[in-house]
C-alpha positions in Angstrom: 104.4 31.7 -0.7 103.8 28.1 -1.8 104.0 24.8 0.1 106.7 22.4 -1.0 104.1 19.6 -0.8 101.8 21.4 -3.2 104.6 22.5 -5.5 105.9 19.0 -6.1 102.4 17.8 -7.1 101.7 20.8 -9.3 104.8 19.9 -11.3 103.0 16.8 -12.5 99.7 18.6 -13.1 98.4 19.4 -16.5 94.7 20.3 -16.1 92.2 20.8 -13.3 88.9 22.3 -12.4 87.8 24.9 -9.8 86.2 22.7 -7.1 85.0 25.5 -4.8 85.0 29.2 -4.3 84.8 30.6 -0.8 84.9 33.9 1.1 88.7 34.0 1.3 90.0 31.1 -0.8 89.3 28.7 -3.6 90.1 25.0 -4.2 91.3 23.5 -7.5 91.0 19.8 -8.1 93.8 18.1 -10.1 94.4 14.4 -10.4 97.1 14.4 -7.7 96.2 17.4 -5.5 93.3 19.4 -4.1 95.0 22.8 -4.4 94.2 25.5 -2.0 94.7 29.1 -3.1 94.4 31.6 -0.2 95.8 34.8 1.2 99.4 35.2 2.2 98.2 37.0 5.3 96.8 33.7 6.6 98.5 30.5 7.7 99.9 28.7 4.7 98.1 25.4 3.9 100.3 22.5 3.1 97.9 21.9 0.1 98.6 25.2 -1.6 99.7 28.8 -1.8 99.1 32.2 -0.4 99.0 35.2 -2.7 98.4 38.9 -2.2 95.0 40.3 -1.1 94.2 42.2 -4.2 95.0 39.4 -6.8 93.2 37.0 -4.6 90.1 39.3 -4.5 90.2 39.5 -8.3 90.5 35.7 -8.6 87.6 35.1 -6.2 85.3 37.6 -8.0 85.7 36.0 -11.4 86.1 32.3 -10.7 83.2 29.9 -10.5 82.9 26.2 -9.6 83.5 24.2 -12.7 85.9 26.6 -14.4 88.7 24.9 -16.3 92.3 25.2 -15.0 95.5 24.7 -17.0 98.9 24.3 -15.5 101.8 25.3 -17.8 105.2 27.0 -17.6 105.1 27.6 -13.8 101.6 29.2 -13.8 98.0 28.1 -13.4 95.4 29.7 -15.7 91.7 29.7 -14.8 89.4 30.1 -17.7 86.4 32.0 -16.3 83.4 33.9 -17.6 85.5 37.0 -18.3 88.5 35.4 -19.9 91.7 34.0 -18.3 93.1 34.6 -14.8 96.7 33.6 -14.1 98.7 32.9 -11.0 102.5 32.4 -11.4 103.5 29.9 -8.7 107.1 29.5 -9.9 107.8 33.0 -8.6 106.5 32.3 -5.1 108.7 31.7 -2.1 108.7 27.9 -1.3 108.0 27.0 2.4 108.6 23.6 3.9 105.5 22.0 5.3 107.3 18.8 6.3 106.8 18.1 10.0 110.1 18.2 11.9 111.1 15.5 14.4 111.5 16.9 17.9 113.0 15.2 20.9 110.8 14.3 23.9 112.8 16.7 26.1 112.4 19.6 23.6 108.6 18.9 23.4 108.1 19.4 27.2 107.6 23.3 27.1 104.5 23.0 24.9 102.6 20.6 27.3 101.5 23.2 29.9 100.6 25.7 27.2 98.3 23.2 25.5 96.7 22.3 28.8 96.0 26.0 29.5 94.1 26.4 26.2 91.0 24.6 27.5 90.7 22.7 24.2 87.9 20.4 25.3 85.6 23.4 25.8 86.5 24.8 22.4 86.3 21.6 20.3 83.6 21.0 17.7 82.6 17.5 18.8 80.1 16.8 21.5 81.7 15.9 24.8 80.1 12.5 25.2 81.3 9.3 26.9 82.4 7.6 23.7 84.6 10.5 22.8 86.2 10.3 26.2 87.0 6.7 25.7 88.5 7.4 22.3 90.6 10.2 23.8 91.9 7.9 26.5 92.8 5.3 24.0 94.7 7.7 21.8 96.5 9.1 24.8 97.8 5.6 25.7 101.4 5.2 24.4 100.8 1.4 24.2 97.6 1.6 22.2 97.2 -1.4 19.8 96.6 -1.2 16.1 93.0 -2.5 16.7 92.5 0.3 19.3 93.8 2.9 16.8 91.5 1.5 14.1 88.4 1.8 16.4 89.3 5.4 17.2 89.9 6.4 13.5 86.6 4.7 12.5 84.8 6.7 15.2 86.3 10.0 14.4 86.6 10.0 10.6 84.0 12.3 9.0 82.4 13.1 12.4 81.1 16.6 12.6 80.0 19.3 10.2 82.0 21.5 7.8 84.6 21.3 5.0 86.9 19.6 7.5 84.8 17.7 10.1 86.0 18.1 13.7 86.9 14.4 14.0 89.2 14.7 10.9 90.9 17.8 12.3 91.6 15.9 15.5 93.1 13.0 13.5 95.4 15.4 11.6 96.6 17.0 14.8 97.2 13.6 16.3 99.2 12.5 13.3 101.3 15.7 13.4 102.2 14.9 17.0 103.2 11.4 16.2 105.4 12.6 13.3 107.1 15.1 15.6 107.8 12.2 17.9 109.7 10.6 15.1 107.1 8.8 13.0 106.0 7.1 10.9 103.7 5.6 13.5 101.2 2.7 13.1 98.5 5.4 13.2 99.6 6.6 9.8 99.0 3.1 8.3 95.6 2.8 10.1 94.4 6.2 8.7 95.5 5.3 5.2 93.6 2.0 5.4 90.4 3.2 7.0 90.3 6.3 4.7 90.2 4.1 1.6 86.8 2.6 2.7 85.2 5.6 4.4 83.4 8.7 3.5 84.5 12.2 4.4 84.9 15.5 2.6 87.4 15.9 -0.2 89.1 18.6 1.7 89.6 16.5 4.8 90.7 13.6 2.7 93.4 15.8 1.1 94.7 17.0 4.5 94.7 13.5 5.9 96.6 12.2 2.9 99.2 14.9 3.4 99.5 14.0 7.1 100.1 10.4 6.3 103.2 11.5 4.3 104.4 13.7 7.1 103.1 17.1 5.9 100.9 19.7 7.7 100.0 23.3 7.6 102.9 25.7 8.0 101.8 26.7 11.6 102.5 23.2 12.9 105.8 23.2 11.1 106.7 26.5 12.8 105.7 25.0 16.1 108.0 22.0 15.6 110.9 24.3 14.5 110.5 26.5 17.5 110.5 23.5 19.9 113.5 21.9 18.2 115.4 25.2 18.5 114.3 25.8 22.1 112.7 29.1 21.2 109.9 29.1 23.8 109.1 32.8 23.5 107.2 32.3 20.2 105.2 29.3 21.3 102.2 31.2 22.7 101.9 33.2 19.4 102.1 30.1 17.2 99.5 28.2 19.3 97.2 31.2 19.2 97.5 31.4 15.4 96.8 27.6 15.2 93.8 28.0 17.5 92.2 30.6 15.2 92.0 28.3 12.1 88.4 27.8 11.1 85.5 27.8 13.5 86.7 24.9 15.7 89.3 23.3 13.4 92.2 24.9 15.3 91.0 23.6 18.6 90.1 20.2 17.2 93.6 19.9 15.6 95.4 21.0 18.8 93.4 18.6 20.9 94.6 15.7 18.7 98.1 17.1 18.9 97.9 17.2 22.7 96.6 13.6 22.9 99.5 12.4 20.8 101.9 13.9 23.4 99.8 13.1 26.5 102.0 10.2 27.6 104.9 12.6 28.0 103.2 14.0 31.1 
């Protein structure tokens, strides 16, 4: 499966380079996309594709950071130490990672479920007074652009990992605002602050996608289920979102909950 967001950008790609090889995925840097190649058994990233376990294992065992990548004829080719590895992305099923707008009434069923997850005890950020002030500001429906700017400046790049916890929270918050019918002033604030701030390349790529209204497939499934009134699948989707990364899932859902907090 491949994200529509990633597929559009791969169509313009010519060359790239392997940016990082991890336990269950790898990242490829192109001029317009940090492409994520992972397992189809995991939640689809809006930045990339999910392929079978065996071909992914072979890819991870031979690829090294710095290997050259060529995009041509609907396939990417990684030139590694043993030769050439190829992934055909034109044969993959395309999945929409565009966040769906959901009415405020339809969003109501997710609110108690989010509250019951105990997200503040699972998040990756230290529960300090300043964070509480930031959370209160973000939860305020009438928050000013200056207030949003201070929150984004505080959270951006805060925390360890490939996607710092503060960035995960910002992505989840943005997803919530898009579901409410964005774009929201928050999107412009993130774009502006991101230009002059330092964070990881992976986080920057997810934040860029969020500012265009795209998110990982799990959030899109959540929006679709809410819009269709399919409450039975909400606990499963939330559990799957919660399992992403060490604390990334909880951090993202906390941001999402803050974006919807005024509904309560």
